[in-house]
C-alpha positions as CSV (number, residue, x, y, z in Angstrom):
1,M,-11.6,16.0,-6.7
2,E,-14.2,13.8,-4.9
3,N,-13.1,14.4,-1.3
4,A,-11.9,18.0,-1.2
5,A,-11.3,18.0,2.6
6,P,-10.1,14.6,3.8
7,Q,-9.7,14.0,7.5
8,L,-6.0,13.7,8.5
9,H,-4.8,11.2,11.1
10,K,-1.9,11.0,13.5
11,Q,1.1,9.2,12.1
12,A,2.5,6.1,13.9
13,D,5.7,6.5,15.8
14,T,8.9,5.5,14.0
15,R,9.8,1.8,14.5
16,P,12.6,1.5,17.1
17,V,15.8,0.1,15.6
18,S,18.0,-2.4,17.5
19,A,21.5,-3.8,16.8
20,S,19.9,-7.2,15.9
21,D,18.2,-5.5,12.9
22,F,21.6,-5.2,11.3
23,D,22.9,-8.7,12.3
24,D,22.9,-10.9,9.2
25,N,23.3,-14.0,11.3
26,E,20.0,-13.4,13.1
27,E,16.8,-14.6,11.5
28,D,14.4,-11.6,11.0
29,P,11.0,-12.7,9.7
30,F,8.9,-10.1,8.0
31,D,6.0,-8.7,10.1
32,S,3.1,-6.4,9.7
33,R,4.9,-3.3,11.0
34,E,7.7,-3.8,8.4
35,I,5.2,-4.0,5.6
36,F,3.3,-0.9,7.0
37,D,6.6,1.0,7.0
38,L,7.1,0.2,3.4
39,I,3.7,1.5,2.3
40,R,2.9,4.2,4.8
41,N,4.5,7.1,2.9
42,I,3.0,6.3,-0.5
43,N,1.5,9.6,-1.8
44,D,-2.3,9.8,-2.3
45,P,-3.0,10.4,-6.1
46,E,-5.5,13.2,-5.3
47,H,-4.2,14.8,-2.1
48,P,-0.8,16.1,-0.9
49,H,-0.8,13.6,1.9
50,S,0.5,10.1,2.5
51,L,-1.8,7.0,2.6
52,E,-1.0,6.8,6.3
53,E,-2.0,10.4,7.0
54,L,-5.3,9.7,5.3
55,N,-5.8,6.5,7.2
56,V,-6.0,4.6,3.9
57,V,-3.3,2.1,5.2
58,Q,-3.5,0.9,8.8
59,L,-1.2,-1.4,10.7
60,N,-4.2,-3.6,11.8
61,Q,-5.2,-4.2,8.2
62,I,-1.9,-5.8,7.2
63,H,-1.4,-9.6,7.7
64,V,1.9,-11.4,7.2
65,D,2.5,-15.1,7.2
66,D,6.3,-15.2,6.8
67,K,6.4,-19.0,6.9
68,C,3.8,-19.4,4.2
69,N,5.3,-16.5,2.2
70,H,2.0,-14.6,2.1
71,I,1.1,-11.0,2.7
72,L,-2.4,-9.5,2.7
73,V,-2.7,-5.7,2.7
74,Q,-6.2,-4.3,3.0
75,F,-6.8,-0.6,2.6
76,T,-9.6,1.8,3.3
77,P,-10.4,4.5,0.7
78,T,-11.2,7.9,2.1
79,I,-14.8,7.8,0.7
80,P,-17.0,4.8,-0.2
81,H,-17.1,5.8,-3.9
82,C,-13.4,6.7,-4.3
83,S,-12.5,6.6,-8.0
84,M,-8.8,6.3,-7.1
85,A,-9.2,3.0,-5.2
86,T,-7.8,0.8,-8.0
87,L,-4.8,3.2,-8.5
88,I,-4.1,3.2,-4.8
89,G,-4.1,-0.6,-4.7
90,L,-1.9,-0.7,-7.7
91,C,0.6,1.6,-6.0
92,I,0.7,-0.5,-2.9
93,R,1.2,-3.6,-5.0
94,V,4.0,-2.1,-7.0
95,C,5.7,-0.7,-3.9
96,L,5.7,-4.2,-2.3
97,L,6.7,-6.1,-5.4
98,H,9.8,-3.8,-5.7
99,A,10.7,-4.0,-2.0
100,L,10.0,-7.7,-1.1
101,P,11.8,-10.9,-2.0
102,P,10.0,-12.7,-4.9
103,R,9.1,-15.6,-2.5
104,F,6.1,-13.6,-1.3
105,K,2.6,-13.8,-2.7
106,V,1.2,-10.3,-2.1
107,D,-2.6,-9.7,-2.1
108,V,-3.9,-6.2,-2.0
109,E,-7.6,-5.5,-1.5
110,I,-10.1,-3.1,-0.2
111,Y,-11.1,-3.5,3.5
112,P,-14.7,-5.0,3.8
113,D,-17.6,-2.5,3.7
114,T,-15.5,0.6,2.9
115,H,-16.1,0.9,-0.9
116,V,-19.2,0.6,-3.1
117,S,-17.3,-1.3,-5.8
118,R,-15.1,-3.4,-3.5
119,D,-15.6,-6.7,-5.3
120,Q,-14.8,-5.3,-8.7
121,V,-11.7,-3.4,-7.6
122,N,-10.4,-6.4,-5.7
123,K,-11.0,-8.6,-8.8
124,Q,-8.9,-6.1,-10.8
125,L,-6.1,-5.9,-8.2
126,G,-6.0,-9.7,-8.0
127,D,-5.7,-10.3,-11.7
128,K,-2.0,-10.6,-12.6
129,E,-2.6,-10.1,-16.3
130,R,-4.6,-6.9,-15.8
131,V,-2.0,-5.5,-13.4
132,A,0.8,-6.3,-15.9
133,A,-1.2,-4.7,-18.7
134,A,-1.8,-1.6,-16.5
135,L,2.0,-1.3,-15.9
136,E,2.7,-1.3,-19.6
137,N,0.7,2.0,-19.9
138,P,3.3,4.8,-19.8
139,N,0.8,7.4,-18.4
140,L,-0.2,5.0,-15.6
141,I,3.4,4.2,-14.8
142,Q,4.1,7.9,-14.5
143,V,1.2,8.4,-12.0
144,V,2.3,5.3,-10.0
145,Q,5.9,6.6,-9.9
146,Q,4.6,10.0,-8.6
147,C,2.7,8.3,-5.8
148,L,5.8,6.2,-4.9
149,S,8.2,9.2,-5.0
150,V,9.5,10.9,-1.9
151,R,7.7,14.2,-1.3
152,S,9.9,17.2,-0.8
153,A,9.5,19.1,2.5
154,T,7.5,22.3,2.2
């Protein structure tokens, strides 16, 4: 384990729900907070904490252009040489691909100046064929599913 004692951060408040959220006649464009709520509880592959608790995903690093059907999620690994960065990015991508309408182009990348191999990891995460090949690996699929599973209360 590279980062044996990661710093934990306060979780964001729950998003308030209104009656209009359930009104099918009202247009409800996707926003950064909605995307954050989808990925905030992804489990870190190394630690028994969520990506939000470790400050890996942050609301201000998510950008949504609903009209242009584009979502950019940038994430911050807990340490600059995190070997799990590609796996974390893959988990974020899989989570969003399963949760969002297919009209969206989703880009997942490491936030600038937060990882020593940022360019290489971003290239891997942006390569559709490489991502598809990774998701054909049964061992990797199992790890991704563990990260995306709901943690039981302790």
